[in-house]
FILOKE-718932 format. One record per residue (C-alpha): residue number from 1; x negated, y, z negated. Coordinates in Angstrom, 1 decimal, m for minus. Each point is the difference from the previous one (the first is absolute). Layout:
REM FILOKE-718932
<rec><n>NUM</n><x>X</x><y>Y</y><z>Z</z></rec>
...
REM end
This chain:
REM FILOKE-718932
<rec><n>1</n><x>0.0</x><y>0.0</y><z>0.0</z></rec>
<rec><n>2</n><x>m1.2</x><y>3.5</y><z>0.8</z></rec>
<rec><n>3</n><x>1.4</x><y>3.5</y><z>0.1</z></rec>
<rec><n>4</n><x>1.3</x><y>0.5</y><z>3.6</z></rec>
<rec><n>5</n><x>1.5</x><y>3.5</y><z>m0.2</z></rec>
<rec><n>6</n><x>1.9</x><y>2.5</y><z>m2.0</z></rec>
<rec><n>7</n><x>3.1</x><y>1.9</y><z>1.3</z></rec>
<rec><n>8</n><x>0.9</x><y>3.6</y><z>m0.6</z></rec>
<rec><n>9</n><x>3.3</x><y>1.6</y><z>1.0</z></rec>
<rec><n>10</n><x>0.0</x><y>3.4</y><z>1.6</z></rec>
<rec><n>11</n><x>1.9</x><y>2.7</y><z>m1.9</z></rec>
<rec><n>12</n><x>2.5</x><y>2.6</y><z>1.2</z></rec>
<rec><n>13</n><x>m2.7</x><y>1.8</y><z>2.1</z></rec>
<rec><n>14</n><x>m0.3</x><y>m3.1</y><z>2.2</z></rec>
<rec><n>15</n><x>m2.6</x><y>m2.4</y><z>1.2</z></rec>
<rec><n>16</n><x>m2.4</x><y>2.4</y><z>1.5</z></rec>
<rec><n>17</n><x>m0.2</x><y>2.1</y><z>m3.1</z></rec>
<rec><n>18</n><x>m0.6</x><y>m3.0</y><z>m2.2</z></rec>
<rec><n>19</n><x>m2.8</x><y>m1.4</y><z>2.1</z></rec>
<rec><n>20</n><x>m1.7</x><y>3.4</y><z>0.2</z></rec>
<rec><n>21</n><x>0.1</x><y>0.4</y><z>m3.8</z></rec>
<rec><n>22</n><x>m1.2</x><y>m3.5</y><z>m0.8</z></rec>
<rec><n>23</n><x>m2.6</x><y>0.0</y><z>2.8</z></rec>
<rec><n>24</n><x>m1.3</x><y>3.3</y><z>m1.3</z></rec>
<rec><n>25</n><x>m0.3</x><y>m1.4</y><z>m3.5</z></rec>
<rec><n>26</n><x>m1.9</x><y>m3.1</y><z>1.2</z></rec>
<rec><n>27</n><x>m2.1</x><y>1.8</y><z>2.6</z></rec>
<rec><n>28</n><x>1.3</x><y>m2.2</y><z>2.9</z></rec>
<rec><n>29</n><x>2.6</x><y>0.0</y><z>2.8</z></rec>
<rec><n>30</n><x>3.0</x><y>m2.2</y><z>0.6</z></rec>
<rec><n>31</n><x>1.0</x><y>m1.6</y><z>3.3</z></rec>
<rec><n>32</n><x>3.4</x><y>m0.7</y><z>1.3</z></rec>
<rec><n>33</n><x>0.9</x><y>m3.6</y><z>m0.9</z></rec>
<rec><n>34</n><x>3.3</x><y>m0.2</y><z>1.9</z></rec>
<rec><n>35</n><x>3.5</x><y>m1.2</y><z>m0.9</z></rec>
<rec><n>36</n><x>1.3</x><y>m2.9</y><z>m2.0</z></rec>
<rec><n>37</n><x>3.2</x><y>m0.8</y><z>1.9</z></rec>
<rec><n>38</n><x>1.1</x><y>m2.7</y><z>m2.4</z></rec>
<rec><n>39</n><x>m0.3</x><y>2.3</y><z>m3.0</z></rec>
<rec><n>40</n><x>1.1</x><y>3.4</y><z>1.5</z></rec>
<rec><n>41</n><x>m3.2</x><y>1.7</y><z>m1.0</z></rec>
<rec><n>42</n><x>m3.2</x><y>1.4</y><z>1.6</z></rec>
<rec><n>43</n><x>m3.5</x><y>0.5</y><z>m1.4</z></rec>
<rec><n>44</n><x>m3.3</x><y>1.7</y><z>0.3</z></rec>
<rec><n>45</n><x>m3.0</x><y>m1.9</y><z>m1.1</z></rec>
<rec><n>46</n><x>m3.4</x><y>0.8</y><z>m1.7</z></rec>
<rec><n>47</n><x>m2.5</x><y>m2.9</y><z>0.0</z></rec>
<rec><n>48</n><x>m1.9</x><y>m0.5</y><z>m3.2</z></rec>
<rec><n>49</n><x>m3.1</x><y>m1.9</y><z>m1.0</z></rec>
<rec><n>50</n><x>0.4</x><y>m3.5</y><z>m1.3</z></rec>
<rec><n>51</n><x>2.4</x><y>m1.2</y><z>2.6</z></rec>
<rec><n>52</n><x>3.1</x><y>2.0</y><z>m1.1</z></rec>
<rec><n>53</n><x>1.8</x><y>3.1</y><z>1.1</z></rec>
<rec><n>54</n><x>2.3</x><y>2.8</y><z>m1.1</z></rec>
<rec><n>55</n><x>3.3</x><y>0.5</y><z>1.9</z></rec>
<rec><n>56</n><x>2.3</x><y>3.0</y><z>m0.1</z></rec>
<rec><n>57</n><x>3.5</x><y>m1.0</y><z>1.0</z></rec>
<rec><n>58</n><x>3.3</x><y>1.7</y><z>0.7</z></rec>
<rec><n>59</n><x>3.4</x><y>m1.3</y><z>0.6</z></rec>
<rec><n>60</n><x>1.6</x><y>0.4</y><z>3.5</z></rec>
<rec><n>61</n><x>3.6</x><y>0.6</y><z>1.1</z></rec>
<rec><n>62</n><x>0.3</x><y>m3.7</y><z>0.8</z></rec>
<rec><n>63</n><x>2.5</x><y>m2.7</y><z>m1.1</z></rec>
<rec><n>64</n><x>m2.8</x><y>m2.2</y><z>m1.4</z></rec>
<rec><n>65</n><x>m0.8</x><y>2.7</y><z>m2.6</z></rec>
<rec><n>66</n><x>3.3</x><y>m0.8</y><z>m1.7</z></rec>
<rec><n>67</n><x>m0.4</x><y>m3.8</y><z>0.0</z></rec>
<rec><n>68</n><x>m3.7</x><y>m0.8</y><z>m0.3</z></rec>
<rec><n>69</n><x>m1.4</x><y>0.0</y><z>m3.6</z></rec>
<rec><n>70</n><x>m3.1</x><y>2.0</y><z>1.1</z></rec>
<rec><n>71</n><x>2.1</x><y>2.6</y><z>1.8</z></rec>
<rec><n>72</n><x>2.2</x><y>0.4</y><z>m3.1</z></rec>
<rec><n>73</n><x>m3.0</x><y>0.3</y><z>m2.3</z></rec>
<rec><n>74</n><x>m1.6</x><y>2.7</y><z>2.2</z></rec>
<rec><n>75</n><x>3.3</x><y>1.9</y><z>0.3</z></rec>
<rec><n>76</n><x>0.5</x><y>m0.1</y><z>m3.8</z></rec>
<rec><n>77</n><x>m3.6</x><y>1.3</y><z>m0.6</z></rec>
<rec><n>78</n><x>0.4</x><y>2.8</y><z>2.6</z></rec>
<rec><n>79</n><x>3.3</x><y>1.1</y><z>m1.6</z></rec>
<rec><n>80</n><x>m1.8</x><y>0.2</y><z>m3.3</z></rec>
<rec><n>81</n><x>m2.6</x><y>2.4</y><z>1.5</z></rec>
<rec><n>82</n><x>m2.5</x><y>m2.5</y><z>1.4</z></rec>
<rec><n>83</n><x>m2.8</x><y>m1.9</y><z>m1.6</z></rec>
<rec><n>84</n><x>m1.3</x><y>m3.5</y><z>m0.4</z></rec>
<rec><n>85</n><x>2.3</x><y>m2.8</y><z>1.3</z></rec>
<rec><n>86</n><x>m2.1</x><y>m2.9</y><z>m1.0</z></rec>
<rec><n>87</n><x>m3.1</x><y>m2.2</y><z>0.6</z></rec>
<rec><n>88</n><x>m0.6</x><y>m3.1</y><z>2.1</z></rec>
<rec><n>89</n><x>m2.1</x><y>m3.1</y><z>m0.5</z></rec>
<rec><n>90</n><x>m1.5</x><y>m1.7</y><z>3.1</z></rec>
<rec><n>91</n><x>m0.3</x><y>m3.8</y><z>0.1</z></rec>
<rec><n>92</n><x>m1.1</x><y>m2.5</y><z>2.6</z></rec>
<rec><n>93</n><x>2.9</x><y>m2.4</y><z>m0.6</z></rec>
<rec><n>94</n><x>3.4</x><y>1.0</y><z>m1.3</z></rec>
<rec><n>95</n><x>1.3</x><y>m3.6</y><z>m0.5</z></rec>
<rec><n>96</n><x>m1.2</x><y>m0.4</y><z>m3.7</z></rec>
<rec><n>97</n><x>1.7</x><y>3.3</y><z>m0.8</z></rec>
<rec><n>98</n><x>3.2</x><y>m1.0</y><z>1.8</z></rec>
<rec><n>99</n><x>0.0</x><y>m3.1</y><z>m2.1</z></rec>
<rec><n>100</n><x>m0.6</x><y>1.8</y><z>m3.3</z></rec>
<rec><n>101</n><x>2.6</x><y>2.7</y><z>0.6</z></rec>
<rec><n>102</n><x>2.4</x><y>m2.5</y><z>1.6</z></rec>
<rec><n>103</n><x>0.9</x><y>2.0</y><z>3.1</z></rec>
<rec><n>104</n><x>m1.4</x><y>0.4</y><z>3.5</z></rec>
<rec><n>105</n><x>m2.0</x><y>2.8</y><z>1.5</z></rec>
<rec><n>106</n><x>1.4</x><y>2.2</y><z>2.7</z></rec>
<rec><n>107</n><x>m1.6</x><y>1.3</y><z>3.2</z></rec>
<rec><n>108</n><x>m1.2</x><y>3.6</y><z>0.5</z></rec>
<rec><n>109</n><x>m1.4</x><y>1.9</y><z>2.9</z></rec>
<rec><n>110</n><x>m0.8</x><y>3.4</y><z>1.3</z></rec>
<rec><n>111</n><x>m1.3</x><y>1.4</y><z>3.3</z></rec>
<rec><n>112</n><x>m2.9</x><y>2.4</y><z>m0.1</z></rec>
<rec><n>113</n><x>0.0</x><y>3.0</y><z>2.3</z></rec>
<rec><n>114</n><x>m2.7</x><y>m1.8</y><z>2.2</z></rec>
<rec><n>115</n><x>2.6</x><y>m2.7</y><z>0.7</z></rec>
<rec><n>116</n><x>m1.6</x><y>m2.7</y><z>m2.1</z></rec>
<rec><n>117</n><x>2.5</x><y>m1.9</y><z>m2.2</z></rec>
<rec><n>118</n><x>m0.9</x><y>m1.0</y><z>m3.5</z></rec>
<rec><n>119</n><x>1.8</x><y>m3.0</y><z>m1.6</z></rec>
<rec><n>120</n><x>0.0</x><y>m1.4</y><z>m3.5</z></rec>
<rec><n>121</n><x>2.1</x><y>m1.9</y><z>m2.5</z></rec>
<rec><n>122</n><x>1.0</x><y>1.5</y><z>m3.4</z></rec>
<rec><n>123</n><x>1.6</x><y>m1.0</y><z>m3.2</z></rec>
<rec><n>124</n><x>1.2</x><y>1.8</y><z>m3.1</z></rec>
<rec><n>125</n><x>1.1</x><y>3.3</y><z>1.4</z></rec>
<rec><n>126</n><x>3.4</x><y>m0.3</y><z>m1.7</z></rec>
<rec><n>127</n><x>m1.8</x><y>0.5</y><z>m3.4</z></rec>
<rec><n>128</n><x>m0.7</x><y>3.6</y><z>0.9</z></rec>
<rec><n>129</n><x>3.5</x><y>1.0</y><z>m1.0</z></rec>
<rec><n>130</n><x>0.1</x><y>m1.3</y><z>m3.6</z></rec>
<rec><n>131</n><x>m3.7</x><y>m0.5</y><z>m0.8</z></rec>
<rec><n>132</n><x>m2.1</x><y>2.3</y><z>2.3</z></rec>
<rec><n>133</n><x>m3.1</x><y>m0.7</y><z>m2.0</z></rec>
<rec><n>134</n><x>m0.1</x><y>m3.5</y><z>1.5</z></rec>
<rec><n>135</n><x>m1.8</x><y>m0.4</y><z>3.3</z></rec>
<rec><n>136</n><x>1.3</x><y>m1.8</y><z>3.0</z></rec>
<rec><n>137</n><x>m2.1</x><y>m2.4</y><z>2.0</z></rec>
<rec><n>138</n><x>m1.0</x><y>0.1</y><z>3.7</z></rec>
<rec><n>139</n><x>m1.7</x><y>m2.5</y><z>2.3</z></rec>
<rec><n>140</n><x>m1.3</x><y>1.6</y><z>3.2</z></rec>
<rec><n>141</n><x>0.5</x><y>m1.7</y><z>3.3</z></rec>
<rec><n>142</n><x>m2.6</x><y>2.0</y><z>1.9</z></rec>
<rec><n>143</n><x>m3.7</x><y>m0.1</y><z>0.8</z></rec>
<rec><n>144</n><x>m2.0</x><y>1.5</y><z>m2.9</z></rec>
<rec><n>145</n><x>m1.1</x><y>2.8</y><z>2.4</z></rec>
<rec><n>146</n><x>3.6</x><y>1.1</y><z>0.3</z></rec>
<rec><n>147</n><x>0.6</x><y>0.3</y><z>m3.8</z></rec>
<rec><n>148</n><x>0.8</x><y>3.6</y><z>m0.8</z></rec>
<rec><n>149</n><x>m3.1</x><y>0.2</y><z>m2.2</z></rec>
<rec><n>150</n><x>m2.4</x><y>m1.0</y><z>2.8</z></rec>
<rec><n>151</n><x>m0.9</x><y>3.6</y><z>1.0</z></rec>
<rec><n>152</n><x>m1.4</x><y>0.9</y><z>m3.4</z></rec>
<rec><n>153</n><x>m3.6</x><y>1.2</y><z>0.0</z></rec>
<rec><n>154</n><x>m1.4</x><y>1.5</y><z>m3.2</z></rec>
<rec><n>155</n><x>3.6</x><y>0.7</y><z>m1.1</z></rec>
<rec><n>156</n><x>1.5</x><y>0.6</y><z>m3.3</z></rec>
<rec><n>157</n><x>0.7</x><y>m3.1</y><z>m2.2</z></rec>
<rec><n>158</n><x>2.7</x><y>m0.8</y><z>m2.6</z></rec>
<rec><n>159</n><x>m1.4</x><y>m0.5</y><z>m3.5</z></rec>
<rec><n>160</n><x>3.1</x><y>m0.1</y><z>m2.2</z></rec>
<rec><n>161</n><x>3.8</x><y>m0.4</y><z>0.3</z></rec>
<rec><n>162</n><x>1.9</x><y>1.5</y><z>m2.9</z></rec>
<rec><n>163</n><x>3.2</x><y>m1.9</y><z>m0.7</z></rec>
<rec><n>164</n><x>3.0</x><y>0.4</y><z>m2.3</z></rec>
<rec><n>165</n><x>1.9</x><y>m3.2</y><z>m0.7</z></rec>
<rec><n>166</n><x>m0.5</x><y>m3.5</y><z>m1.4</z></rec>
<rec><n>167</n><x>m3.5</x><y>m1.6</y><z>0.2</z></rec>
<rec><n>168</n><x>1.6</x><y>m3.3</y><z>m0.8</z></rec>
<rec><n>169</n><x>2.4</x><y>0.3</y><z>2.9</z></rec>
<rec><n>170</n><x>m2.9</x><y>0.8</y><z>2.3</z></rec>
<rec><n>171</n><x>m2.0</x><y>m3.0</y><z>m1.1</z></rec>
<rec><n>172</n><x>3.0</x><y>m2.3</y><z>0.6</z></rec>
<rec><n>173</n><x>0.6</x><y>1.6</y><z>3.4</z></rec>
<rec><n>174</n><x>m3.5</x><y>m0.2</y><z>1.3</z></rec>
<rec><n>175</n><x>m1.5</x><y>m2.9</y><z>m2.0</z></rec>
<rec><n>176</n><x>m2.9</x><y>2.3</y><z>m0.8</z></rec>
<rec><n>177</n><x>m1.2</x><y>1.9</y><z>m3.1</z></rec>
<rec><n>178</n><x>1.9</x><y>3.3</y><z>m0.3</z></rec>
<rec><n>179</n><x>m3.1</x><y>2.2</y><z>m0.3</z></rec>
<rec><n>180</n><x>m1.9</x><y>m0.6</y><z>3.3</z></rec>
<rec><n>181</n><x>0.3</x><y>m1.8</y><z>3.3</z></rec>
<rec><n>182</n><x>m2.8</x><y>m2.3</y><z>1.1</z></rec>
<rec><n>183</n><x>m2.6</x><y>2.3</y><z>1.6</z></rec>
<rec><n>184</n><x>2.5</x><y>2.8</y><z>m0.3</z></rec>
<rec><n>185</n><x>0.7</x><y>3.3</y><z>m1.9</z></rec>
<rec><n>186</n><x>0.7</x><y>0.3</y><z>m3.6</z></rec>
<rec><n>187</n><x>3.7</x><y>m0.2</y><z>m1.0</z></rec>
<rec><n>188</n><x>0.6</x><y>2.5</y><z>m2.8</z></rec>
<rec><n>189</n><x>3.3</x><y>0.0</y><z>m1.9</z></rec>
<rec><n>190</n><x>1.4</x><y>3.4</y><z>m0.9</z></rec>
<rec><n>191</n><x>3.1</x><y>1.6</y><z>m1.6</z></rec>
<rec><n>192</n><x>2.4</x><y>1.6</y><z>2.4</z></rec>
<rec><n>193</n><x>3.7</x><y>1.0</y><z>0.2</z></rec>
<rec><n>194</n><x>0.6</x><y>m2.5</y><z>2.8</z></rec>
<rec><n>195</n><x>m1.6</x><y>m3.3</y><z>0.9</z></rec>
<rec><n>196</n><x>m2.1</x><y>m0.2</y><z>3.1</z></rec>
<rec><n>197</n><x>m3.4</x><y>0.9</y><z>1.5</z></rec>
<rec><n>198</n><x>m0.7</x><y>3.2</y><z>m1.8</z></rec>
<rec><n>199</n><x>m3.4</x><y>1.0</y><z>1.5</z></rec>
<rec><n>200</n><x>m2.9</x><y>m1.2</y><z>2.1</z></rec>
<rec><n>201</n><x>m3.6</x><y>0.9</y><z>m0.7</z></rec>
<rec><n>202</n><x>m2.4</x><y>0.2</y><z>2.9</z></rec>
<rec><n>203</n><x>m3.8</x><y>0.4</y><z>0.2</z></rec>
<rec><n>204</n><x>m0.8</x><y>2.3</y><z>2.9</z></rec>
<rec><n>205</n><x>m3.1</x><y>1.6</y><z>1.5</z></rec>
<rec><n>206</n><x>1.0</x><y>3.1</y><z>m1.9</z></rec>
<rec><n>207</n><x>0.6</x><y>m1.7</y><z>m3.4</z></rec>
<rec><n>208</n><x>2.8</x><y>m1.7</y><z>m1.8</z></rec>
<rec><n>209</n><x>3.6</x><y>0.9</y><z>0.9</z></rec>
<rec><n>210</n><x>3.2</x><y>m0.9</y><z>m1.8</z></rec>
<rec><n>211</n><x>3.2</x><y>0.2</y><z>2.0</z></rec>
<rec><n>212</n><x>3.4</x><y>m0.2</y><z>m1.8</z></rec>
REM end
């Protein structure tokens, strides 16, 4: 298991404003990631060191945004002013997790502006509604060179995720210790009014940056 990416919902000012603000804080630029037609969302992507990436997402005027768990989660976060939607663990094989959680993974895809289609399987997005501090899982069905992190060169890296919720529930959900992923960032538990991913701490060429 490894950290695959973190998702941030644009606020009332829109996707362009959010990517400009976050990119300025991290000293790097985002690229257009394309649309998620099955989820009713679109994203911009910032590759990070360590094989993961940051996506900024917004909901579209699309029927899937009202039916897909991810679309509903993004819409809810946008309506609350924007901010962190959640975090995602990458795995090479989802079958053991399907067996542990007793439900099947679902397919996802998006088409980049260059026409290349990215496909994956994912599991656990429905937890974003009630327990947004829990990650969901993704198994990519693309060549490693097409993973959204592949363009990272000397980029920022994630060193800590700050979570509000239940460490025991996270351990049960992932089968891992609730304070760190294998070869991943620290997981720090904090107090907050609402459960979820509260903040992400990055190491950048210009120093440490905490985004909440």
